[in-house]
C-alpha positions in Angstrom: 162.2 167.3 127.9 161.0 167.4 124.3 159.4 170.5 123.1 156.0 170.3 121.5 156.6 170.5 117.7 153.0 171.5 117.0 152.9 174.5 119.3 152.6 177.0 116.4 149.8 175.0 114.8 147.6 175.0 118.0 145.0 177.7 118.9 146.6 178.4 122.3 145.5 181.3 124.4 149.1 182.4 125.0 149.7 182.9 121.3 146.3 184.2 120.2 147.2 187.3 118.1 144.1 189.2 119.2 144.9 188.6 122.9 148.6 189.5 122.3 147.6 192.7 120.6 145.2 193.6 123.4 147.7 192.9 126.2 151.1 193.7 124.7 150.2 196.1 121.9 151.6 193.7 119.2 151.2 190.1 118.2 154.9 189.5 117.4 155.7 188.3 120.9 157.5 185.4 122.5 154.8 184.3 124.9 156.1 183.5 128.4 153.0 184.5 130.3 150.2 181.9 130.4 150.9 179.1 132.9 151.1 176.1 130.6 154.1 174.3 129.2 155.8 174.1 125.9 156.8 170.5 126.4 155.3 167.4 124.9 153.1 165.5 127.4 154.5 162.3 128.8 154.7 159.5 126.3 152.6 157.0 128.3 149.8 159.6 128.3 150.1 160.2 124.6 149.9 156.5 124.0 146.9 156.0 126.2 145.0 158.8 124.6 145.8 157.5 121.1 144.7 154.0 122.1 141.4 155.3 123.6 140.6 157.3 120.5 141.4 154.6 118.0 138.2 152.7 117.0 136.3 153.9 120.1 133.0 155.6 120.6 132.4 158.3 123.1 129.2 157.6 125.0 128.5 158.8 128.5 131.1 157.4 130.9 131.8 157.1 134.6 135.3 156.9 136.2 136.3 153.3 136.6 137.6 151.9 139.9 141.1 151.7 138.3 141.0 155.5 138.1 140.2 155.9 141.8 142.8 153.3 142.8 145.6 155.1 140.8 144.5 158.5 142.2 144.5 157.2 145.7 148.0 155.7 145.4 149.4 158.9 143.9 148.1 161.0 146.8 149.4 158.5 149.3 152.9 158.3 147.8 153.2 162.0 146.9 151.6 163.8 149.9 151.1 161.1 152.5 147.3 161.7 152.2 144.6 159.1 152.5 142.3 160.3 149.7 138.7 159.2 150.4 136.7 158.8 147.1 133.5 160.1 148.6 135.1 163.3 149.7 136.1 164.3 146.2 134.0 166.4 143.8 134.9 167.2 140.2 134.5 170.6 138.6 135.4 172.2 135.3 137.8 174.6 137.0 139.1 175.7 140.4 137.5 179.2 140.0 134.1 177.5 139.3 134.4 175.7 142.7 135.5 178.9 144.5 132.6 180.8 143.0 130.1 178.2 144.1 131.5 178.2 147.7 131.4 182.0 147.9 127.8 182.1 146.7 126.6 179.5 149.1 128.5 180.3 152.3 128.6 184.1 152.2 126.3 187.1 151.5 126.8 190.0 149.1 129.3 192.4 150.5 130.8 189.9 152.8 134.6 189.9 152.8 136.8 187.3 151.2 140.5 187.4 152.3 143.2 187.0 149.7 147.0 187.4 150.0 148.3 189.6 147.1 150.2 189.7 144.9 148.2 186.6 144.0 146.5 184.8 141.1 144.3 187.5 139.6 141.2 185.2 139.1 140.7 185.1 142.9 140.1 188.9 142.8 137.9 188.5 139.7 135.6 185.8 141.1 135.1 187.8 144.3 134.1 190.9 142.3 131.8 188.9 140.0 129.9 187.5 143.0 129.5 191.0 144.5 131.7 190.2 147.6 134.3 192.4 149.1 138.0 191.9 148.4 139.9 192.0 151.8 143.7 192.1 151.3 146.2 190.4 153.6 149.3 191.4 151.6 152.4 189.3 151.7 155.5 190.8 153.2 158.7 190.9 151.1 161.6 190.3 153.5 165.0 191.6 152.6 163.9 191.9 149.0 164.2 188.2 148.4 161.6 186.2 150.4 157.9 186.5 150.9 156.1 185.8 154.2 152.5 186.0 155.5 151.7 189.0 157.7 150.1 187.0 160.5 149.3 190.0 162.6 147.4 191.6 159.8 145.7 188.3 159.0 144.5 188.0 162.6 142.9 191.4 162.5 141.2 190.7 159.2 140.0 187.4 160.4 138.4 188.9 163.5 135.8 190.9 161.5 132.4 189.2 161.4 132.0 190.3 157.8 135.0 188.3 156.6 134.0 184.7 156.0 136.6 183.0 153.7 140.3 182.9 153.4 141.7 181.8 150.0 145.2 180.4 150.3 147.5 179.7 147.3 150.0 176.9 148.0 152.4 176.9 146.3 151.8 180.6 145.8 151.2 182.0 142.4 153.1 184.2 141.4 155.7 184.5 144.1 156.6 180.8 144.3 156.5 180.3 148.0 155.7 176.8 149.3 154.2 177.4 152.8 156.0 175.6 155.7 154.1 173.5 158.2 154.5 176.1 160.9 153.0 178.7 158.6 150.1 176.4 157.8 149.5 175.7 161.4 149.2 179.4 162.2 146.7 179.7 159.3 144.6 176.8 160.6 144.6 178.3 164.1 143.4 181.7 162.9 140.7 180.2 160.7 139.5 178.0 163.5 139.4 180.8 166.1 137.4 183.0 163.7 135.2 180.4 162.0 136.5 181.1 158.5 136.2 178.7 155.6 139.7 177.9 154.3 139.9 177.4 150.5 143.4 176.2 149.5 144.3 176.3 145.8 147.0 173.6 145.5 147.1 173.2 141.8 150.9 173.7 141.6 151.6 171.1 144.4 153.7 168.8 142.3 156.1 171.4 141.0 158.3 171.7 144.1 161.8 172.9 143.6 165.2 172.6 145.3 164.4 170.2 148.0 161.5 172.2 149.4 158.6 170.2 150.8 154.8 170.6 150.1 152.3 170.0 152.8 148.6 170.1 152.1 146.2 171.7 154.5 144.3 168.4 154.4 146.8 167.2 157.0 145.1 169.5 159.5 141.6 168.2 158.9 141.6 166.6 162.4 142.0 170.0 163.9 139.8 172.1 161.6 137.0 170.9 159.4 136.1 174.0 157.3 138.6 173.1 154.6 138.2 172.8 150.9 141.2 171.9 148.8 141.0 172.8 145.1 143.5 171.1 142.9 144.2 169.4 139.6 147.0 167.5 137.9 146.4 169.7 134.8 149.4 171.9 135.7 151.6 168.9 136.6 151.2 167.1 133.3 150.4 169.9 130.9 146.8 168.8 130.4 145.1 172.2 131.0 143.2 171.9 127.7 141.5 168.6 128.6 141.7 168.3 132.4 139.1 169.2 135.0 139.7 170.0 138.7 138.9 168.5 142.0 137.5 169.8 145.3 138.5 167.7 148.2 136.1 168.4 151.1 136.3 166.3 154.3 133.5 168.2 156.0 130.2 166.4 155.1 128.0 169.5 155.6 130.2 171.6 153.4 130.5 168.9 150.8 126.8 168.2 150.6 126.0 171.8 150.0 128.7 172.2 147.3 127.7 168.8 145.7 124.0 169.9 145.4 125.1 173.0 143.6 127.3 171.0 141.3 124.3 168.9 140.4 122.2 172.0 140.0 124.6 173.2 137.3 125.2 169.7 135.9 128.9 169.8 136.8 131.2 166.9 137.4 130.4 164.7 134.3 133.2 162.4 133.3 135.3 163.4 130.3 136.5 160.2 128.7 139.9 161.6 127.7 140.5 163.4 131.0 139.9 160.2 132.9 142.3 158.2 130.6 145.0 160.9 130.7 144.9 161.3 134.5 144.8 157.6 135.3 147.8 157.1 133.1 149.6 160.1 134.7 149.0 158.7 138.1 150.4 155.3 137.1 153.2 156.2 134.7 153.8 159.9 134.8 156.3 160.3 137.7 159.5 159.8 135.6 158.4 162.6 133.3 157.5 164.8 136.2 161.0 164.3 137.8 162.6 165.3 134.5 160.4 168.4 134.4 161.4 169.5 137.9 165.1 169.1 136.9 164.5 171.2 133.8 162.8 174.0 135.8 165.5 174.0 138.4 168.1 174.3 135.6 166.2 177.2 134.1 166.0 178.9 137.5 169.8 178.5 138.0 170.4 179.9 134.5 168.4 183.0 135.3 170.3 183.5 138.5 173.6 183.2 136.6 172.6 185.8 134.0 171.3 188.2 136.6 174.0 187.9 139.2 175.5 191.3 138.3 172.2 192.9 137.4 169.8 195.3 139.1 167.0 192.9 138.3 166.4 190.6 141.3 165.1 187.1 141.1 162.8 186.1 143.9 164.0 182.5 144.5 161.1 180.2 143.7 160.3 177.2 146.0 157.6 175.9 143.7 155.7 176.4 140.4 157.3 176.9 136.9 157.0 180.7 137.0 159.7 183.1 138.3 158.9 186.5 139.9 161.3 189.2 138.8 161.9 192.4 140.7 162.5 195.5 138.6 162.0 198.1 141.3 165.7 199.0 141.2 165.3 200.1 137.6 161.8 201.5 137.0 159.5 203.6 139.1 156.5 203.5 136.8 154.6 200.2 136.0 153.4 201.3 132.6 156.9 202.4 131.5 158.3 199.1 132.7 155.8 197.0 130.9 155.9 198.9 127.6 159.7 199.2 127.6 160.4 195.6 128.3 157.7 194.3 125.9 158.7 196.6 123.1 162.5 196.2 123.4 162.7 192.5 124.2 159.6 191.1 122.4 159.2 188.8 125.4 155.6 188.7 126.7 155.4 188.4 130.5 152.7 189.0 133.0 152.9 192.5 134.6 153.1 192.2 138.3 150.3 194.7 139.0 147.9 192.2 137.3 148.2 190.3 140.6 147.3 193.4 142.6 149.1 196.7 143.2 151.4 194.8 145.6 153.0 193.3 142.5 153.8 196.7 140.9 157.2 196.8 139.2 157.5 193.0 139.2 157.0 190.6 136.3 156.0 187.0 136.2 157.8 184.8 133.6 156.8 181.3 132.6 160.0 179.1 132.3 158.3 175.8 131.4 160.3 175.7 128.1 163.8 175.0 126.8 166.8 176.2 128.7 168.0 177.9 125.5 164.8 179.9 125.2 164.9 180.9 128.9 168.5 182.1 128.6 167.9 184.0 125.4 164.8 185.7 126.9 166.5 186.7 130.2 169.6 188.0 128.3 167.3 190.2 126.2 165.6 191.5 129.3 168.9 192.2 131.0 170.2 194.1 127.9 167.1 196.2 127.8 167.6 197.2 131.4 171.3 198.0 130.8 170.4 200.2 127.7 167.8 202.0 129.8 170.3 202.7 132.5 172.8 204.0 129.9 170.2 206.3 128.3 169.6 208.2 131.6 
């Protein structure tokens, strides 16, 4: 994988000096926190974008049939899903879609179930819509593997006030790819309690070490109240130009959401997004397979560096983030965050940003070179060793 040579020239969120100062207390940081990559995008996508820009105007566009054909073939080959064009809506972001669903299918103070530690924007959008955050915390088994607490989920789902479950699959930040038997239990609970199930599947293509991804769309014949929110932005490092999709088999749900998209004038076609994604569907798989090999190599390098350390790696099954456990070293989240940031200069996400259940963990983005990953994890390991010696 080739590193993007223009990274330092670009106004990226992860390296914005004002943001770094605000979060980390200084701007001289190696940013390994925002979930985008440091790799060049696939060459066919670069070529297609350059061709589209050259000597071309940018009037209002629609998505051509070639786009839908490529998209349909990708979903059939990758996930064994028959994507139906009429069931897909387009949105600027996944959180935009989630917000609209919450506002249209729940009332203020209704409960929305999430499974922390989890993507912090789920929590933020629930608060912004004046709904109640209902936690179904994941269970960490033997300090190395997260599972869903189904007994707790059953109890939370029974409450008439709780209307929606937001699932993250693959899970950000803990890296779980939920198994079929786990998804079947979720579907059963949602059906028995008439919950709407929103499944954020944006990391679905980054599946590691022979794990297998299953979309909840496979259970649509058993349960109709499903909305899958996804995008290939994460897959192909297109976050800055790509939009997201809401796949909604249920016609009643879809029509309500679609009318609100129209109300806010959402779903317009971005010419560059359409070109980039169509090319990715048709020609991006070799690049993706190289990416997965690179991420797996980076995970294995971290395991090797940490094999005799008190820092524990939660083995990721998917995504290009790793979830690091520092509970054996620190007992205070602020001390952990400030010490690691100050001593190593590596900017990672503090685990408590994903809920108090993530306290004393850190999320590290490893979608970069193996050399950078090894250098950063060695700095982190040395910082921990020095702290232990200073006791």
